[in-house]
C-alpha positions, 0 to 999 in steps of 0.5 A: 545492482543485483537481480539474483539478490533481488529474486532471493529477498522477494522469494523469501518473503512470498513463499512462507505465505504460499506455504501457509495457504496451500498447507491450510487449504489441503488439511485443515480448510480444504479448498479446491485443488484447481484454485490452490494450482492457480494460487501457486501459479500466481504466486510464482508470477508474483514473485517474478514480475515483483523482482523485475519491478524493483529493478525497474524503480532502481533504474528509472522511477527513483532516479526520476523523482529524485532528479525532478525533486532536486531541479525544481528546488534549484529553481528557487521558485516555490509556486512552481515546485508546488504546482508541479507536485500537485499534478504529479500526484494527481496524475499518478494517483488517479493512475494507480493501479490499487486505486483502480482495484479500491474503487471497484471493491467501493462500489460493489458494497456501495452501489451509489458511490461514483468510481471516477469521482471517488478516484479524482477525490483520492487523486485530489487529496494526494496531490495537495498533501503532496504540496503541504509536504514538500512545503514543510520540507522546503520551509524547514517546519516540524514533521511532528508538528505537521502530522499533529495538526493533520491528524487533529483535523482528521479526527474531528471530521471522522465525527461528522462522517457516516460510520459505514464510509470510515473504514473506506476513507481510512483504507484509501490512505493506504490504497493510494501508496501503491507500487507506482506512487510510493517510489515516486513520492519518496523520491520526489522528497529525497530529491527536494531534501538533497539540496535544501539548506541545512538538510539532514537525514531525518529530512528524507522521511515523512513526506509518504506519511503526510501525503497519506492523510490527504486522500483520507481527509478527502473521502471524508469530506466526499462522504459527509456531502454524499451522507448516504448508506449503501447495500452490501455484497461483494464482487469484482471483475476478476472474481467474476472472470474466475467463476466464469472459467470454473464453469467452462468446459476444458481439461485441467490445465485449461482451467488452471491457466484460463483465468490468467489469460482472460484478465491479460487485457485488463490487467494490460490497461491497468499497467499502461494506465500506470505507466503512461502518465508517469513517462509522459511527465518524464518526457515533459521535465525532460524537455523543460526541467532535467535535460539528462545526457542520452546515457542518462536517458537510456538508462531511464528508459530501461527502467521504465521498461522493467517496471512496466514488464515487472508490474504487468507480471505481478498484477497478473500473478495477483488477480489471477489466482493469488487473491482469490485464494485468500478470499475463500481462505478466509471464507472458510475459517470464518464460517468453521469460526461462526459455526463451530466457534472455540478453536476456530476463532483462534485458528483464524486470529492466528492465521491473520497474525501469521499473514500479517507478519509476512506478507508486509515483507512482500510488498514492492513499496516496503522493499523500496522504503527499506532500501533507502532507509538503510542507504540514508542513514548510512547503515545505521538503521538495518533493513532486517530490524525495520522489517521486523518491527513493521511484520510485527505491527502488521500482524496486530492489525490483521489479528485485529481485522479478523476480530472485527470481520466476524464480531463486527465492532466500530473501527473508531474504537481502534482507530482512535486510541491507536493514532493517539498513541502514535502521536503521544509517542512522537515526544520521545521518538527521534524525528528520523524514526517518526518520519519513518514510521508514518511513511511505513504506515503508507507503504505496508499497505500496498497491492498485496494488502489491498488484494489477498489481505482484503480478499481474506477479510471479506471472505471472513466477514461475509460470515459473521457481519457484513461487507462494510465490515471488511473495509478497515483492514488497510487503515489498520495495517496503515496504522499499527507501523506507526506506533512498532516503528516509533517504538523502535526508534525509542529503544534505538535513541536509549542504546545510541545516546548521542543519535540524532533527533 
């Protein structure tokens, strides 16, 4: 494990985003200099936090998930495996920082939504579909058929759900796959696959893809029951803190640093709520199931500490200055596109494309997935190639989101054809790549997408249409990799005729 290598990879992914925003903020669409300074500081904290977090995942979270999956499967007690899977999924999801942020954003736009009910609905959807995904794995049922059935049911419900909630429902599928949930879900799937009879490398992937369907279905059902519309508007707790800071007296350095200081308590609470439930599960499983040696326990505890510190620094950076600059940049570009037209539409869309191509590489879960793909495939599937296809898909998704933010067209016009193409490609794509593709769709929409990109889109949509049209960007980011990675699989299959299916 090379800490410097992780730092270098993270820096190479994040620094181009910082460069784009700083260049645009200083030239094309001038932004407040204090905000840009906060953005720069937030970006540095993001890089440091992500590096430490990924080290913690390697040391603690991933080994714990793999051991739990393997030991539960060895018990040969299917009801026990499924029950534990549901409990794990529910607890980890309910504590996921991305879900907390997402719940606040939904409630700010639709005030009648109960955040706790929405959170528990999403968590229940994840828990149920972890059960389904592991059951599919244990029974060796076809991943492609499982996904086909799930998405047919899902899009049937789409036609009965309120239109204003469709984007929120699909966004929830991406928001669940955050920095705590994804590493554990993927490791759990790897652990189950490692002891399953006649297992192959392809069986290790696909669990995250199946799980991502659960919260979407759950929120659609919740929306159908709720069946009403809400008011527009956007304001988060973090945004309010920034605005208050701007109005306070103090020197330049204080105005730059104070937002990071003010949100420390909130972020610390979020991180504790993310780590402690998972740590509690570890204690229970260690006593009843895992029985690891003292050395293994110490190593895992060190991993939890690193993950805690890294996630704390990461979220301080993201919420202290990184995402606010995204919102202001999107608002400025959107205003110019609406009022001046012409080339400004192109500037907005191209900015979205470039940000999409780069930002996916800075997602914590993307690095975890890419490492696992390269490892499980024995180096056959190169991380760099996977990231190129993933970046291309994400770039197109955010470019489409910019068009929708300004012009405000029905999200179904993109989602239904997009998923139809993804399901059609399953016929030709190797099973391993189908699993990787649907996993990628979940992990691509992590905390940076849920904060910076969603804030950027909200800023753009405030100029052209309305707040509800900003929802759906996470859904599109989650959809495009399904097409891009399966196309990669088809190309890979043609170049290696003897490659497995």
